[in-house]
ROSE-4610 file (N, C-alpha, C; in Angstrom, 1 decimal, always signed):
// ROSE-4610
residu = [M/M/M/T/T/T/D/D/D/R/R/R/H/H/H/T/T/T/Q/Q/Q/V/V/V/M/M/M/A/A/A/A/A/A/L/L/L/E/E/E/F/F/F/A/A/A/N/N/N/E/E/E/V/V/V/R/R/R/L/L/L/H/H/H/R/R/R/S/S/S/R/R/R/L/L/L/F/F/F/H/H/H/D/D/D/L/L/L/K/K/K/A/A/A/G/G/G/K/K/K/V/V/V/T/T/T/L/L/L/A/A/A/H/H/H/V/V/V/L/L/L/D/D/D/N/N/N/E/E/E/W/W/W/A/A/A/R/R/R/T/T/T/A/A/A/T/T/T/I/I/I/Y/Y/Y/N/N/N/T/T/T/L/L/L/R/R/R/Q/Q/Q/M/M/M/K/K/K/Q/Q/Q/W/W/W/G/G/G/P/P/P/A/A/A/R/R/R/V/V/V/R/R/R/R/R/R/L/L/L/L/L/L/T/T/T/K/K/K/V/V/V/G/G/G/V/V/V/S/S/S/E/E/E/N/N/N/R/R/R/K/K/K/V/V/V/C/C/C/F/F/F/L/L/L/S/S/S/E/E/E/R/R/R/Q/Q/Q/K/K/K/K/K/K/M/M/M/I/I/I/L/L/L/E/E/E/L/L/L/V/V/V/D/D/D/Q/Q/Q]
num = [1/1/1/2/2/2/3/3/3/4/4/4/5/5/5/6/6/6/7/7/7/8/8/8/9/9/9/10/10/10/11/11/11/12/12/12/13/13/13/14/14/14/15/15/15/16/16/16/17/17/17/18/18/18/19/19/19/20/20/20/21/21/21/22/22/22/23/23/23/24/24/24/25/25/25/26/26/26/27/27/27/28/28/28/29/29/29/30/30/30/31/31/31/32/32/32/33/33/33/34/34/34/35/35/35/36/36/36/37/37/37/38/38/38/39/39/39/40/40/40/41/41/41/42/42/42/43/43/43/44/44/44/45/45/45/46/46/46/47/47/47/48/48/48/49/49/49/50/50/50/51/51/51/52/52/52/53/53/53/54/54/54/55/55/55/56/56/56/57/57/57/58/58/58/59/59/59/60/60/60/61/61/61/62/62/62/63/63/63/64/64/64/65/65/65/66/66/66/67/67/67/68/68/68/69/69/69/70/70/70/71/71/71/72/72/72/73/73/73/74/74/74/75/75/75/76/76/76/77/77/77/78/78/78/79/79/79/80/80/80/81/81/81/82/82/82/83/83/83/84/84/84/85/85/85/86/86/86/87/87/87/88/88/88/89/89/89/90/90/90/91/91/91/92/92/92/93/93/93/94/94/94/95/95/95/96/96/96/97/97/97]
x = [+0.9/+0.5/-1.0/-1.5/-3.0/-3.4/-4.7/-5.2/-5.0/-5.1/-4.9/-3.5/-2.5/-1.1/-0.9/-1.5/-1.3/-1.9/-3.1/-3.7/-2.8/-2.3/-1.4/-0.2/+0.4/+1.6/+1.3/+0.1/-0.3/-0.5/-1.1/-1.4/-0.1/+0.9/+2.2/+2.9/+2.9/+3.5/+2.9/+1.6/+0.9/+1.3/+1.3/+1.7/+3.1/+4.0/+5.4/+5.4/+4.6/+4.5/+4.0/+3.0/+2.5/+3.5/+4.2/+5.2/+6.4/+6.8/+7.8/+7.4/+6.2/+5.7/+5.5/+5.0/+4.8/+6.1/+7.1/+8.4/+9.0/+8.9/+9.4/+8.6/+7.3/+6.5/+6.9/+7.1/+7.4/+8.8/+9.7/+11.1/+11.0/+10.2/+10.0/+9.4/+8.5/+7.8/+8.9/+9.7/+10.7/+11.7/+12.0/+13.0/+12.4/+11.1/+10.4/+10.1/+10.2/+9.9/+8.4/+7.6/+6.2/+5.5/+4.3/+3.6/+2.8/+2.4/+1.5/+0.2/-0.3/-1.6/-1.5/-0.4/-0.2/-0.2/+0.5/+0.6/-0.8/-1.6/-2.9/-3.9/-3.6/-4.5/-3.9/-2.7/-2.0/-2.6/-2.8/-3.4/-2.5/-1.2/-0.2/-0.2/-0.6/-0.6/-2.0/-2.9/-4.3/-4.3/-3.5/-3.6/-2.6/-1.8/-0.9/-1.7/-1.3/-1.9/-1.6/-2.5/-2.2/-1.0/-0.9/+0.3/+1.6/+1.7/+3.0/+3.2/+2.2/+2.3/+2.9/+2.3/+2.8/+4.2/+4.5/+5.9/+7.0/+6.6/+7.6/+8.1/+7.4/+7.8/+8.9/+9.7/+10.8/+10.3/+10.9/+10.6/+9.2/+8.7/+7.4/+7.6/+7.8/+8.1/+6.7/+6.8/+5.6/+4.7/+5.3/+4.4/+3.7/+4.4/+3.8/+2.7/+2.9/+1.9/+0.7/+0.9/-0.2/-1.0/-0.4/-1.1/-2.0/-1.4/-2.2/-3.4/-3.2/-4.3/-5.4/-5.0/-5.9/-6.8/-6.1/-6.9/-7.9/-7.5/-8.4/-9.5/-9.2/-10.1/-10.0/-8.8/-8.6/-7.6/-8.0/-7.2/-5.8/-4.8/-3.5/-3.5/-4.4/-4.5/-5.4/-6.0/-6.9/-6.1/-6.6/-6.0/-6.3/-5.3/-5.5/-6.8/-7.1/-8.3/-9.6/-9.6/-10.8/-10.9/-10.0/-10.1/-11.1/-12.0/-12.9/-12.2/-12.8/-12.2/-12.0/-13.0/-12.9/-11.6/-11.4/-10.3/-9.0/-8.9/-7.7/-7.4/-8.5/-8.3/-7.8/-8.3/-7.9/-6.4/-6.1/-4.7/-3.7/-4.1/-3.2/-3.1/-4.2/-4.2/-3.3/-3.4/-2.6/-1.1/-0.8/+0.6/+1.2/+0.5/+1.1/+1.3/+0.8/+1.0/+2.4]
y = [+32.2/+30.8/+30.7/+29.7/+29.5/+28.7/+28.8/+28.0/+26.5/+26.1/+24.6/+24.2/+25.0/+24.8/+24.7/+25.7/+25.7/+24.5/+24.0/+22.8/+21.6/+21.5/+20.4/+20.3/+21.5/+21.6/+21.2/+21.6/+21.3/+19.8/+19.2/+17.8/+17.0/+17.4/+16.8/+16.9/+18.0/+18.2/+17.3/+17.2/+16.3/+14.9/+14.5/+13.1/+12.8/+13.7/+13.5/+13.4/+14.2/+14.2/+12.8/+12.3/+11.0/+9.9/+9.9/+8.9/+9.0/+10.2/+10.3/+9.8/+10.1/+9.6/+8.1/+7.6/+6.1/+5.4/+6.0/+5.4/+5.3/+6.4/+6.3/+5.3/+5.3/+4.4/+2.9/+2.6/+1.2/+0.9/+1.9/+1.7/+1.3/+2.0/+1.8/+0.4/+0.0/-1.3/-2.4/-2.2/-3.2/-3.3/-2.2/-2.1/-2.6/-2.8/-3.2/-2.1/-0.8/+0.3/+0.6/+0.2/+0.3/-1.1/-1.2/-2.5/-2.4/-3.6/-3.6/-3.0/-3.1/-2.5/-1.0/-0.4/+1.0/+1.4/+0.7/+1.0/+0.9/-0.1/-0.3/+0.9/+1.5/+2.6/+4.0/+4.0/+5.3/+5.9/+7.2/+7.9/+7.8/+7.8/+7.8/+6.5/+5.4/+4.1/+3.8/+4.7/+4.4/+4.0/+4.6/+4.3/+3.2/+2.6/+1.5/+0.2/-0.7/-2.0/-2.8/-3.7/-4.5/-5.5/-5.9/-6.7/-6.0/-4.8/-4.1/-3.7/-3.5/-3.2/-4.4/-5.6/-6.8/-7.2/-6.9/-7.2/-6.4/-5.4/-4.5/-5.2/-6.2/-6.8/-7.8/-8.0/-8.9/-10.3/-11.1/-12.5/-12.7/-11.7/-11.9/-11.7/-12.8/-12.8/-12.9/-12.9/-12.9/-14.1/-15.3/-16.5/-16.4/-16.1/-16.0/-15.0/-13.8/-12.8/-13.3/-13.9/-14.4/-15.4/-16.3/-17.4/-16.7/-15.7/-15.0/-14.3/-13.6/-12.9/-13.8/-15.0/-16.0/-16.5/-16.7/-17.2/-16.1/-14.9/-13.8/-13.5/-13.9/-13.6/-12.2/-11.6/-10.3/-10.3/-9.4/-9.3/-8.6/-9.0/-8.3/-6.8/-6.5/-5.1/-4.2/-4.8/-4.0/-3.0/-1.8/-0.7/-0.8/-0.4/-0.5/+0.2/+1.3/+2.1/+1.4/+0.4/-0.4/-1.7/-2.0/-3.2/-2.9/-3.9/-3.8/-4.1/-3.7/-4.0/-5.5/-6.3/-7.7/-8.3/-7.7/-8.2/-7.8/-6.5/-6.1/-7.0/-7.3/-8.2/-9.5/-10.1/-11.4/-11.4/-10.3/-10.2/-10.1/-9.3/-9.1/-10.4/-11.2/-12.5/-13.5/-13.5/-14.5/-14.1/-12.8/-12.3/-12.7/-12.6/-12.9/-14.4/-15.3/-16.8/-17.2]
z = [-17.1/-17.0/-17.0/-17.5/-17.5/-16.3/-16.0/-14.9/-15.1/-16.3/-16.6/-16.2/-16.6/-16.3/-14.8/-14.1/-12.7/-12.0/-12.5/-12.0/-12.3/-13.4/-13.8/-12.9/-12.7/-11.9/-10.4/-9.9/-8.5/-8.4/-9.4/-9.4/-9.4/-10.2/-10.3/-9.0/-8.3/-7.0/-6.0/-6.0/-5.0/-5.3/-6.6/-6.9/-6.4/-6.6/-6.1/-4.6/-3.9/-2.5/-2.0/-2.6/-2.3/-2.5/-3.6/-3.9/-2.9/-2.5/-1.5/-0.1/+0.3/+1.6/+1.6/+0.5/+0.3/+0.4/-0.3/-0.4/+1.0/+1.8/+3.2/+4.0/+3.9/+4.6/+4.3/+3.0/+2.6/+3.1/+3.1/+3.6/+5.1/+5.9/+7.3/+7.5/+6.7/+6.8/+6.6/+5.6/+5.3/+6.4/+7.1/+8.2/+9.5/+9.5/+10.8/+11.7/+11.2/+12.1/+12.3/+11.3/+11.4/+11.1/+11.5/+11.3/+10.0/+9.5/+8.3/+8.7/+9.9/+10.3/+10.1/+10.5/+10.4/+8.9/+8.1/+6.7/+6.0/+6.4/+5.8/+6.1/+7.3/+7.7/+7.4/+6.8/+6.5/+5.2/+5.2/+4.1/+2.9/+3.1/+1.9/+1.2/+1.8/+1.2/+0.5/+0.6/+0.1/-1.4/-2.2/-3.6/-4.1/-3.2/-3.5/-3.6/-4.4/-4.5/-3.3/-2.9/-1.7/-2.0/-3.3/-3.7/-3.4/-3.9/-3.8/-2.3/-1.5/-0.1/+0.6/+0.4/+1.0/+0.6/-0.7/-1.2/-0.5/+0.2/+0.9/+2.1/+2.6/+3.9/+3.6/+4.6/+4.5/+4.4/+3.6/+3.4/+2.7/+2.1/+1.4/-0.1/-0.8/-2.2/-3.0/-4.3/-5.2/-4.9/-4.8/-4.6/-3.3/-2.2/-0.9/-0.8/-1.4/-1.5/-2.2/-3.4/-4.2/-3.4/-2.7/-1.9/-0.9/-0.2/+0.8/+0.2/-0.9/-1.5/-2.0/-2.5/-3.0/-1.8/-0.6/+0.6/+1.0/+0.9/+1.3/+0.2/-1.0/-2.1/-2.6/-2.6/-3.0/-4.3/-5.2/-6.4/-6.1/-6.8/-6.6/-6.9/-7.8/-8.2/-7.3/-6.3/-5.4/-4.7/-4.7/-3.9/-2.4/-1.6/-0.2/+0.3/-0.3/+0.1/-0.2/-1.0/-1.3/-0.6/+0.3/+1.1/+2.2/+2.5/+3.6/+4.9/+6.0/+7.3/+7.5/+7.0/+7.1/+6.4/+5.2/+4.4/+5.0/+5.5/+6.2/+7.4/+8.2/+9.4/+9.0/+7.9/+7.5/+7.0/+6.3/+5.8/+7.0/+8.0/+9.1/+9.9/+10.0/+10.8/+10.0/+8.7/+7.9/+7.9/+7.9/+7.9/+9.2/+10.3/+11.7/+11.9/+11.0/+11.2/+10.9]
């Protein structure tokens, strides 16, 4: 096997690991086992979009999520890792209302 093939396989394994951990994390969020604050600070959720992350919560449909993101001024496609602390705080405050 070539070095390129080895690198590709390692990248695929890592991507699968991220998806697996994120899936478990989102399942726990939906079940109420973890908080949104925990998810926003979790390394496995860093590359998820804020829209998809919020949609994992119970009773948070597309319209409700879009309204919240509009209030905060954040794009639906923004990755969790690119949210500022101020944006995270605003999202957490609005979710708790």
